C-alpha positions in Angstrom: 0.0 0.0 0.0 1.2 3.5 -0.8 -0.1 5.0 2.4 -0.4 3.0 5.6 -2.0 4.4 8.7 -1.5 2.6 12.0 -3.7 3.9 14.9 -6.9 4.0 16.7 -10.4 3.2 15.5 -13.4 4.3 17.6 -17.1 4.7 17.4 -18.0 8.4 18.1 -21.1 9.4 20.0 -21.6 13.1 19.4 -24.0 15.6 20.8 -24.4 19.3 19.9 -24.8 21.7 22.9 -25.1 25.5 23.2 -22.0 25.5 25.5 -19.7 22.9 26.9 -20.8 21.4 30.3 -19.0 22.7 33.4 -18.0 20.6 36.3 -21.2 19.0 37.8 -23.4 20.5 35.1 -26.0 18.6 33.1 -26.7 20.0 29.6 -29.6 19.4 27.2 -28.3 18.6 23.7 -29.3 17.6 20.3 -30.1 14.1 19.1 -26.9 12.1 19.3 -25.0 11.0 16.2 -23.1 7.7 16.0 -20.3 7.2 13.4 -16.8 5.9 13.0 -13.9 7.9 14.5 -10.6 7.7 16.2 -7.4 9.5 15.1 -6.1 6.6 13.1 -9.3 5.9 11.3 -10.0 9.6 10.6 -6.5 10.0 9.1 -6.9 6.9 7.0 -10.3 8.2 5.6 -8.7 11.6 4.9 -5.8 10.0 3.1 -8.1 7.8 1.0 -10.6 10.5 0.1 -7.8 12.9 -0.8 -5.5 10.6 -2.8 -5.7 8.4 -5.8 -3.2 6.0 -4.2 -4.2 3.0 -2.2 -4.5 3.5 1.6 -4.4 0.7 4.2 -5.6 1.1 7.8 -4.0 -1.1 10.6 -5.9 -1.0 13.8 -7.8 -3.1 16.4 -11.5 -3.3 17.1 -13.6 -5.4 19.4 -15.5 -8.6 18.4 -18.7 -6.6 18.7 -21.3 -4.7 16.7 -19.3 -1.5 16.7 -16.2 -3.4 15.4 -18.3 -4.6 12.4 -19.6 -1.0 11.9 -16.0 0.3 11.8 -14.9 -2.3 9.2 -17.9 -1.9 7.0 -17.7 1.9 7.0 -14.0 1.9 6.1 -14.6 -0.6 3.3 -17.4 1.5 1.9 -15.0 4.5 1.9 -12.4 2.6 -0.1 -9.9 2.1 2.8 -8.0 -1.2 2.9 -9.1 -3.1 6.0 -7.0 -6.3 5.8 -4.9 -4.9 8.6 -7.8 -4.6 11.1 -7.5 -7.1 14.0 -10.6 -8.2 15.9 -9.9 -8.5 19.7 -12.1 -10.9 21.6 -11.1 -9.5 25.0 -11.7 -5.8 24.5 -14.6 -3.7 23.2 -14.2 -1.4 20.3 -12.9 2.0 21.3 -15.5 4.8 21.9 -15.4 8.6 22.0 -18.1 10.7 23.7 -18.1 14.2 22.1 -19.8 17.5 23.0 -19.7 20.2 20.3 -20.8 23.8 21.3 -22.4 26.5 19.1 -18.9 28.0 18.2 -17.6 24.6 17.0 -15.5 24.0 20.1 -15.5 20.4 21.5 -14.9 18.4 24.6 -14.0 14.7 24.1 -13.7 11.7 26.4 -12.2 8.6 24.9 -12.4 5.0 26.1 -9.5 3.2 24.3 -10.8 -0.4 24.4 -9.2 -2.6 21.7 -6.9 0.2 20.6 -4.8 -0.5 23.7 -4.7 -4.2 23.2 -1.7 -4.3 20.8 1.4 -6.3 21.8 4.9 -6.5 20.4 4.4 -10.1 19.0 1.3 -8.9 17.0 3.4 -6.0 15.6 6.2 -8.4 14.6 3.8 -10.2 12.3 2.9 -7.0 10.3 4.7 -6.2 7.0 5.1 -2.8 5.4 6.6 -3.6 2.0 5.6 -1.0 -0.6 4.8 1.7 2.0 5.6 5.2 0.7 4.2 7.1 3.6 3.4 5.8 7.1 1.2 7.8 9.5 0.9 7.2 13.2 -0.6 8.9 16.3 -0.5 8.2 20.0 -3.9 6.6 20.8 -2.3 3.2 20.7 0.4 1.9 23.1 3.6 4.0 22.6 6.0 1.1 22.5 4.1 -0.7 19.7 3.7 2.5 17.8 7.5 3.0 17.9 7.9 -0.5 16.6 5.5 0.2 13.7 7.4 3.3 12.7 10.7 1.5 12.9 9.3 -1.2 10.5 8.0 1.4 8.1 11.4 3.1 8.1 13.2 -0.2 7.5 10.8 -0.8 4.5 11.9 2.5 3.0 8.8 4.5 3.9 8.6 8.1 5.2 7.2 8.3 8.8 4.8 11.0 10.0 3.9 11.2 13.7 1.0 13.2 15.0 2.0 13.3 18.7 -1.6 13.4 20.0 -2.7 12.9 22.6 0.6 14.1 24.0 1.7 11.6 26.8 3.1 12.6 30.2 6.2 10.5 29.6 9.2 11.9 27.6 9.1 11.2 23.8 12.8 11.5 23.2 13.2 7.8 22.5 10.5 8.0 19.8 12.2 10.7 17.7 14.8 8.5 15.9 12.1 6.7 14.0 10.1 9.9 13.0 10.8 11.8 9.8 8.1 14.4 10.1 6.5 15.6 13.4 3.2 17.4 13.3 2.4 18.8 16.8 -0.4 21.3 17.4 0.2 24.4 19.6 -0.5 22.6 22.9 1.7 19.6 22.0 4.5 21.8 20.9 4.4 23.8 24.1 4.7 20.5 26.1 7.6 19.4 24.0 9.4 22.7 24.2 8.4 23.5 27.8 7.4 27.1 27.0 4.4 29.0 25.6 4.0 29.8 21.9 2.2 33.2 21.6 2.2 33.9 17.8 3.5 33.2 14.4 7.2 34.1 15.1 7.2 32.0 18.3 5.7 29.1 16.2 8.4 29.4 13.5 11.2 29.4 16.1 9.5 26.5 17.9 9.4 24.4 14.6 13.1 25.2 14.0 14.0 24.2 17.6 12.1 20.9 17.4 13.8 19.9 14.1 17.2 20.5 15.8 16.2 18.7 19.0 14.7 15.6 17.4 16.8 15.3 14.3 13.7 15.3 12.1 13.5 15.9 8.4 10.8 18.5 9.2 8.4 19.8 11.8 4.9 21.2 11.0 3.5 23.1 14.0 -0.3 23.8 13.6 -1.9 26.7 15.3 -5.6 26.2 14.6 -7.4 29.2 13.2 -4.1 31.2 13.1 -2.1 29.1 10.7 0.9 26.8 10.4 4.6 27.1 11.0 7.1 24.7 9.5 10.8 24.1 9.2 12.5 21.5 6.9 16.1 22.0 7.9 16.1 23.5 11.4 17.8 26.7 10.1 14.9 28.6 8.6 11.1 28.4 8.8 8.0 29.8 7.3 4.5 30.9 8.5 1.4 30.1 6.4 -1.7 31.9 7.6 -4.9 29.9 7.9 -7.7 30.1 5.3 -10.7 32.2 6.3 -13.7 29.9 6.7 -16.8 29.8 8.9 -16.2 27.2 11.7 -19.0 24.8 12.4 -17.2 21.9 14.1 -13.5 21.4 14.8 -13.6 17.7 15.6 -11.1 15.8 13.5 -9.6 18.9 11.8 -6.1 17.8 12.9 -6.7 14.3 11.6 -7.9 15.7 8.3 -4.7 17.8 8.1 -2.4 14.8 8.7 -4.2 12.5 6.3 -4.2 15.1 3.6 -0.5 15.8 4.2 0.2 12.1 3.6 -2.1 12.1 0.5 -0.2 15.0 -1.0 3.2 13.7 -0.2 2.6 10.2 -1.6 1.9 11.9 -5.0 5.2 13.8 -4.9 4.0 17.3 -4.1 6.6 19.7 -2.7 6.6 19.9 1.1 5.2 23.5 1.1 2.5 22.6 -1.4 1.7 19.5 0.7 1.2 21.6 3.7 -1.1 24.1 1.9 -3.1 21.2 0.5 -3.5 19.8 4.1 -4.5 23.3 5.4 -7.1 23.6 2.7 -8.6 20.2 3.5 -8.7 21.0 7.2 -10.3 24.3 6.5 -13.1 22.7 4.6 -13.5 20.0 7.3 -14.3 22.6 10.0 -17.2 24.0 8.0 -19.0 20.7 8.5 -20.2 18.7 11.5 -18.8 15.3 12.4 -15.4 13.5 12.4 -14.7 11.3 9.3 -17.9 12.6 7.8 -16.6 16.1 7.6 -13.5 15.2 5.5 -13.8 16.7 2.0 -13.1 15.0 -1.3 -10.1 15.6 -3.5 -12.0 17.6 -6.1 -13.4 19.8 -3.4 -10.0 20.7 -2.1 -8.6 21.2 -5.6 -11.5 23.6 -6.4 -11.1 25.4 -3.1 -7.4 26.1 -3.8 -8.0 27.0 -7.4 -10.5 29.6 -6.3 -7.9 31.3 -4.2 -5.3 31.6 -6.9 
């Protein structure tokens, strides 16, 4: 497969509310919506919808109804599912999501089968033909590192979305990562200082490249924009596209999947980032997680209209 995504697969239960609940508060919300989610799954869907290259998802689900739902939804979306493992001891992961009237969200995740991976199971996986491999941190860290190592040994480029950022140090992960894509919060944790604007973000991307020995770092700043550095010497700021935000759930996942999709087709690094930014911008104008991800023609038309 040209793009391989290893990571989490959940079923999302989402409710719209006027404002996010405070401690001890009960809120009335909309009718709930159930659909596939999880960072790994969302990124695989994005890569598939935004690329003409084959995309394979490797993840674990429970031997339950929700696991069947995840597999069938991915298959319908054209994502390769031969890497999905059904775990008989754990339920399919679940995310409980509140989305307020400004598009902000609050999410609680129960990892379930996503946390059931072991090193022997990883050793059985093969990554021959992988051009770009994409991982996140909703699976056990040690097995995620093993996956990225196997992708690298197969000649693939590794991209790590360091979310959710763990309490433990990530230094031992860096040698198997080619491109790191932290958001502002994650970058602040890694750098141990606040990032207050575009110049701080540029300097943060440069510092992270030097610190981790990465090929590149892309530091996303939400509605502000994106800073990146390829060499740790210079960096660039790309302002965000101006859109009306409806729901920010999975915007980061859309960005990462779109980045992999652009890079597998040989786009320049800067153009790949702009493509990913456009895809993420379109995704926040729609409700839902994987359902909010735009198609390739939509992103192409969006970028063409800006030229």
